[in-house]
C-alpha positions, 0 to 999 in steps of 0.5 A: 921892226919899226912901226909907222907912226901917225900924228894925232890931233885929239881934244883932251880936258885941261886936267888930262893934259896937265896929268899927262904933262906931269907924267911926261915930266916925272917918267919921260924926261918932258917927252910928252910924245913918249908919255902919250905913246905909253898911256895909249899903250897902257890903256890897250894892255888894260882893255886886253886884260879886261877882255880875257878876264870876262872870257874867263868869267864866262867859263866859270872862273871866279877869284876867291873871296878875301879872308873877310869873305868880300870880293877882291878889289881885283875882281871889282876893278876888272868887272866894273868897266864894260867893253864900251864903258867910259871912264870919267875922273875928277881931280881928286882921282888924278895921280900926281907925280 
Protein backbone atom coordinates (compact mmCIF):
# COMPACT_ATOMS: atom_id res chain seq x y z
CA UNK A 1 0.00 0.00 0.00
CA UNK A 2 1.41 3.37 -0.98
CA UNK A 3 1.68 6.00 1.69
CA UNK A 4 0.23 9.43 1.27
CA UNK A 5 2.79 12.13 0.71
CA UNK A 6 2.86 15.68 2.00
CA UNK A 7 4.80 18.70 0.88
CA UNK A 8 7.25 20.06 3.44
CA UNK A 9 8.50 23.60 3.28
CA UNK A 10 11.55 23.60 5.51
CA UNK A 11 14.52 25.86 6.00
CA UNK A 12 17.97 24.34 6.08
CA UNK A 13 21.39 25.92 6.02
CA UNK A 14 23.13 26.50 2.72
CA UNK A 15 25.61 23.81 3.71
CA UNK A 16 22.86 21.29 4.43
CA UNK A 17 21.17 22.09 1.11
CA UNK A 18 24.46 21.59 -0.74
CA UNK A 19 25.02 18.27 1.03
CA UNK A 20 21.49 17.13 0.14
CA UNK A 21 21.94 18.14 -3.51
CA UNK A 22 25.26 16.27 -3.65
CA UNK A 23 23.57 13.24 -2.10
CA UNK A 24 20.75 13.49 -4.65
CA UNK A 25 23.24 13.65 -7.51
CA UNK A 26 25.39 10.81 -6.22
CA UNK A 27 22.75 8.34 -5.05
CA UNK A 28 19.35 9.34 -6.42
CA UNK A 29 19.96 10.34 -10.06
CA UNK A 30 19.63 13.99 -9.08
CA UNK A 31 16.19 13.50 -7.51
CA UNK A 32 16.21 15.90 -4.55
CA UNK A 33 12.86 14.63 -3.24
CA UNK A 34 14.17 11.06 -3.16
CA UNK A 35 17.31 12.19 -1.32
CA UNK A 36 15.22 14.12 1.23
CA UNK A 37 12.92 11.13 1.78
CA UNK A 38 15.94 8.87 2.30
CA UNK A 39 17.52 11.34 4.73
CA UNK A 40 14.29 11.49 6.75
CA UNK A 41 14.04 7.69 6.76
CA UNK A 42 17.67 7.35 7.83
CA UNK A 43 17.08 9.80 10.64
CA UNK A 44 14.00 7.90 11.80
CA UNK A 45 15.88 4.59 11.78
CA UNK A 46 18.82 6.09 13.68
CA UNK A 47 16.52 7.51 16.36
CA UNK A 48 14.83 4.11 16.75
CA UNK A 49 18.20 2.40 17.14
CA UNK A 50 19.28 4.92 19.78
CA UNK A 51 16.01 4.48 21.68
CA UNK A 52 16.42 0.69 21.63
CA UNK A 53 20.03 1.02 22.76
CA UNK A 54 18.99 3.23 25.71
CA UNK A 55 16.36 0.65 26.68
CA UNK A 56 18.97 -2.12 26.55
CA UNK A 57 21.37 -0.08 28.69
CA UNK A 58 18.57 0.49 31.21
CA UNK A 59 18.26 -3.32 31.40
CA UNK A 60 21.99 -3.69 32.07
CA UNK A 61 23.42 -4.19 28.59
CA UNK A 62 26.85 -2.85 27.75
CA UNK A 63 29.26 -3.39 24.91
CA UNK A 64 32.47 -5.14 25.88
CA UNK A 65 35.51 -2.89 25.90
CA UNK A 66 37.89 -3.12 22.96
CA UNK A 67 41.25 -4.91 23.11
CA UNK A 68 42.80 -1.84 24.76
CA UNK A 69 40.05 -1.56 27.36
CA UNK A 70 38.58 1.54 25.73
CA UNK A 71 34.97 2.38 24.95
CA UNK A 72 33.97 1.19 21.49
CA UNK A 73 33.02 3.78 18.91
CA UNK A 74 29.53 2.34 18.48
CA UNK A 75 28.84 2.73 22.19
CA UNK A 76 30.05 6.30 22.19
CA UNK A 77 27.97 7.10 19.11
CA UNK A 78 24.76 5.52 20.39
CA UNK A 79 25.05 7.00 23.86
CA UNK A 80 26.26 10.48 22.95
CA UNK A 81 22.96 11.88 21.75
CA UNK A 82 19.96 12.25 24.00
CA UNK A 83 16.40 11.87 22.81
CA UNK A 84 16.03 15.61 22.39
CA UNK A 85 19.55 16.47 21.36
CA UNK A 86 20.38 18.34 18.20
CA UNK A 87 23.37 17.54 16.06
CA UNK A 88 25.22 20.49 14.61
CA UNK A 89 27.72 20.24 11.83
CA UNK A 90 30.58 22.23 10.42
CA UNK A 91 32.05 22.33 6.92
CA UNK A 92 34.61 19.66 7.76
CA UNK A 93 31.88 17.34 9.08
CA UNK A 94 30.17 17.02 5.72
CA UNK A 95 30.83 13.96 3.61
CA UNK A 96 31.03 15.17 0.03
CA UNK A 97 29.99 12.85 -2.75
